[in-house]
C-alpha positions as CSV (number, residue, x, y, z in Angstrom):
1,Q,-0.2,0.1,-0.1
2,V,1.0,3.7,-0.1
3,Q,3.3,4.8,2.7
4,V,3.8,8.4,3.6
5,V,6.7,9.3,5.5
6,E,7.5,13.0,6.8
7,S,10.8,14.6,8.0
8,G,12.4,18.1,8.7
9,G,10.6,19.0,12.0
10,G,12.2,20.3,14.7
11,L,12.8,23.3,17.0
12,V,13.3,26.7,15.6
13,Q,13.2,30.4,16.9
14,P,10.3,32.7,16.1
15,G,11.2,34.2,12.9
16,G,13.3,31.0,11.7
17,S,12.6,28.5,8.8
18,L,12.1,24.8,8.4
19,R,11.6,22.9,5.4
20,L,9.3,19.4,5.7
21,S,9.5,16.8,3.4
22,C,7.0,14.0,2.7
23,A,7.8,11.2,0.7
24,V,5.6,8.6,-0.9
25,S,6.5,5.1,-1.6
26,R,4.4,3.5,-4.6
27,S,4.6,1.5,-7.6
28,R,1.4,1.3,-9.4
29,F,-0.7,4.1,-7.6
30,T,-1.2,7.7,-9.2
31,I,-0.8,10.4,-6.5
32,N,-3.6,12.8,-7.1
33,A,-2.9,15.2,-4.4
34,M,-0.5,15.8,-1.6
35,G,-0.9,18.1,1.6
36,W,-0.3,18.8,5.0
37,Y,-2.4,19.3,8.1
38,R,-1.4,20.3,11.6
39,Q,-2.6,19.8,15.1
40,A,-1.8,21.9,18.2
41,P,-2.3,21.0,21.8
42,G,-5.8,21.4,22.5
43,K,-6.8,22.4,18.8
44,Q,-8.5,20.8,16.2
45,R,-6.5,19.5,13.1
46,E,-6.4,21.9,10.5
47,L,-5.5,22.0,7.0
48,V,-2.4,24.1,6.2
49,A,-1.6,23.6,2.6
50,E,-2.6,21.1,-0.4
51,N,-1.5,20.9,-3.8
52,I,-4.1,19.0,-5.9
53,N,-3.3,17.7,-9.7
54,A,-6.2,19.0,-11.3
55,G,-7.2,21.7,-8.7
56,G,-4.0,23.7,-7.7
57,T,-2.6,24.7,-4.4
58,N,-4.9,25.7,-1.4
59,Y,-3.5,27.5,1.8
60,A,-4.9,28.4,5.3
61,N,-5.4,31.9,5.7
62,N,-2.9,32.3,8.5
63,V,0.2,30.7,6.6
64,K,-0.4,32.8,3.2
65,G,2.7,34.5,2.4
66,R,4.8,32.5,5.0
67,F,4.4,28.7,3.9
68,T,4.8,27.4,0.4
69,I,3.9,23.9,-0.8
70,S,5.6,22.3,-3.7
71,R,6.2,18.7,-5.1
72,D,8.9,17.3,-7.4
73,S,8.4,16.3,-11.0
74,A,7.5,12.7,-10.4
75,R,4.6,14.1,-8.2
76,N,5.8,11.7,-5.2
77,T,7.4,14.1,-2.8
78,A,6.0,17.0,-1.2
79,Y,7.8,19.9,0.5
80,L,6.5,22.4,2.9
81,Q,8.7,25.4,3.2
82,M,7.7,27.3,6.2
83,N,9.2,31.1,6.7
84,S,8.7,33.6,9.3
85,L,7.6,31.0,11.9
86,K,5.4,32.1,14.9
87,P,5.1,30.3,18.2
88,E,1.4,29.7,17.1
89,D,2.8,27.5,14.2
90,T,3.8,25.0,16.8
91,A,2.2,21.6,16.2
92,V,2.5,18.3,15.0
93,Y,2.4,18.3,11.1
94,F,1.0,15.4,9.1
95,C,1.4,15.0,5.5
96,Y,-1.3,13.2,3.2
97,A,-1.3,11.7,-0.4
98,A,-4.4,10.7,-2.1
99,Y,-4.2,8.0,-4.6
100,S,-5.9,6.0,-7.3
101,D,-5.0,2.3,-8.4
102,Y,-6.5,2.3,-11.7
103,V,-5.8,-1.5,-12.1
104,A,-7.7,-2.4,-9.1
105,S,-10.2,0.8,-9.1
106,V,-9.1,1.8,-5.6
107,E,-8.9,5.2,-4.2
108,G,-7.8,6.3,-1.0
109,R,-5.9,8.6,1.3
110,S,-2.8,7.7,3.5
111,W,-1.2,9.7,6.2
112,G,2.2,10.2,7.5
113,Q,2.9,9.6,11.3
114,G,3.5,13.4,11.9
115,T,6.6,15.3,12.6
116,Q,6.7,18.0,15.4
117,V,7.3,21.5,14.6
118,T,8.2,23.8,17.8
119,V,8.8,27.3,17.6
120,S,10.2,28.7,20.5
121,S,13.0,31.0,21.9
């Protein structure tokens, strides 16, 4: 099945930057979309950014202008460049990949295990 693995989280000072990576392992699957959610303590999980093959890119309002999502040419890796980080960006960041298996007529969404981003001085 599709495996999703995030990396790049860590501790950074306010105003700093981090780049998250999300790699998808698959052979016969088509990755239709990839994106990032985050969940902070005491808060609901929220969409941060996503890139949909047929639908473009979406960002949460509070990260527009600071975060950028991108994907490689094979469309199986996603990156989240996070600049001007704020303490309120502290959360566990989860990557997802939406996929299709046209041979088996299967569609689904796989999630990574999450990577911790902590913004603190």
